[in-house]
Structures are given as structure tokens and as C-alpha cells.
C-alpha positions as CSV (number, residue, x, y, z in Angstrom):
1,M,49.2,-36.4,-20.3
2,L,45.8,-38.1,-20.7
3,H,45.6,-41.5,-22.2
4,Y,42.8,-41.5,-24.7
5,K,42.9,-44.7,-26.7
6,M,44.9,-47.8,-27.4
7,F,44.5,-50.2,-30.3
8,A,46.6,-52.8,-32.2
9,N,47.1,-53.9,-35.8
10,E,45.4,-57.1,-36.9
11,D,48.0,-59.5,-35.6
12,N,48.9,-57.6,-32.5
13,T,52.5,-57.0,-33.5
14,F,52.2,-53.2,-33.0
15,F,50.1,-51.3,-30.5
16,Y,49.3,-47.6,-30.8
17,R,48.6,-45.5,-27.7
18,I,47.1,-42.1,-28.3
19,V,47.8,-39.6,-25.6
20,K,46.3,-36.1,-25.5
21,H,48.8,-33.4,-24.3
22,P,47.7,-31.0,-21.6
23,M,46.8,-27.6,-23.0
24,E,45.1,-24.5,-21.6
25,L,41.3,-24.8,-21.7
26,F,40.9,-21.3,-23.0
27,Y,42.4,-19.5,-26.0
28,P,44.2,-16.2,-25.3
29,D,41.0,-14.3,-26.3
30,G,39.0,-16.1,-23.5
31,K,37.1,-18.4,-25.8
32,S,36.8,-22.1,-24.8
33,R,39.2,-24.5,-26.6
34,S,37.5,-26.9,-28.8
35,K,37.7,-30.7,-28.1
36,D,39.2,-30.9,-31.7
37,D,42.1,-28.6,-30.9
38,F,44.4,-30.6,-28.7
39,Q,48.0,-31.7,-29.5
40,F,48.4,-35.4,-29.2
41,S,51.1,-38.1,-29.4
42,V,51.0,-41.6,-30.8
43,M,53.1,-44.0,-28.9
44,I,54.0,-47.0,-31.1
45,L,54.7,-50.1,-29.0
46,D,55.9,-53.6,-29.9
47,K,54.0,-56.8,-28.9
48,T,55.7,-56.7,-25.4
49,Y,54.8,-53.0,-25.0
50,N,58.3,-51.7,-25.5
51,L,58.2,-48.2,-26.9
52,I,59.4,-48.1,-30.5
53,K,58.7,-44.5,-31.3
54,E,56.5,-41.6,-30.2
55,V,55.2,-39.1,-32.8
56,V,53.7,-35.7,-31.9
57,F,50.8,-34.3,-33.9
58,E,49.4,-30.8,-33.7
59,G,45.7,-30.1,-33.0
60,Q,43.2,-29.0,-35.5
61,M,44.3,-31.4,-38.2
62,F,43.3,-35.0,-37.2
63,D,40.3,-36.7,-35.6
64,Y,42.3,-39.3,-33.7
65,R,39.1,-40.8,-32.3
66,Q,38.4,-42.3,-35.7
67,S,41.9,-43.8,-36.4
68,F,43.0,-47.4,-36.9
69,A,46.0,-49.6,-37.7
70,Y,46.5,-52.2,-40.3
71,K,49.7,-54.1,-40.9
72,N,52.6,-51.7,-40.1
73,K,50.5,-48.5,-40.9
74,L,48.6,-46.1,-38.8
75,Y,45.6,-44.4,-40.4
76,L,44.7,-41.1,-38.9
77,N,41.4,-39.5,-39.9
78,I,42.0,-36.0,-41.2
79,N,38.3,-35.0,-41.0
80,N,38.8,-32.8,-38.0
81,P,36.1,-30.1,-38.1
82,L,38.8,-27.4,-37.5
83,N,40.9,-28.7,-40.5
84,D,40.5,-26.5,-43.6
85,N,40.6,-29.6,-45.8
86,V,37.7,-31.4,-44.1
87,D,35.3,-33.2,-46.4
88,E,32.0,-34.1,-44.7
89,D,31.0,-36.4,-47.5
90,H,34.1,-38.7,-47.3
91,L,36.4,-40.3,-44.8
92,Q,40.0,-39.2,-45.4
93,F,43.1,-40.6,-43.8
94,A,46.7,-39.7,-43.5
95,V,48.8,-42.8,-43.4
96,Y,51.8,-43.1,-41.1
97,A,54.0,-46.1,-42.0
98,L,56.3,-47.6,-39.4
99,N,59.6,-48.4,-41.1
């Protein structure tokens, strides 16, 4: 796995580590895999970096590079160019709430 990014909510009570999963660089038809088509995990950590939960997300749906946290929620940008629901005129987010 490749660590991509780590960020915290506003009061540093939760940390979110985004990790890209290893995947083949080429599709079965020989075409190069897009940088937007990688499965990734979000590791949710407490303030002393203990793992609370890890959630796996499929590729082609989220642009994890433009994600952020606020309070106990993770906002994942769904404007991945490979997502059928992409809206180039607006930022759209899926919200993952930590219970």
C-alpha cells in the first residue's frame, strides 16, 4: 500500500489517512490504468493514532485528493473524472460520518 495523504479534523480528535491500494498498471486490454482508477482505504485514527476503523472505497468514484474532515465527518469529493455523476461546474461530496 502507498500512503497518499493524511489530515485531521479541526480540533485534531480524528486523523484520516488515505492509502492507495496496489493495482495492476494496465487494464486487461493493455491500456494504461488512469490515476483516477485506484482502490483506496481511509484509515480513521484517534488523537493518539490508534486505528478506529478502516473503510475501503472502489476506484472511479471519488477524487480523494480533494477531501477533507470537519467534526466527526469525512467529506470525499465525488468529482472523479471517471464517475458517471461528475459535475464539472460544482464540487460534490459524499459524507462519511464516524459514529
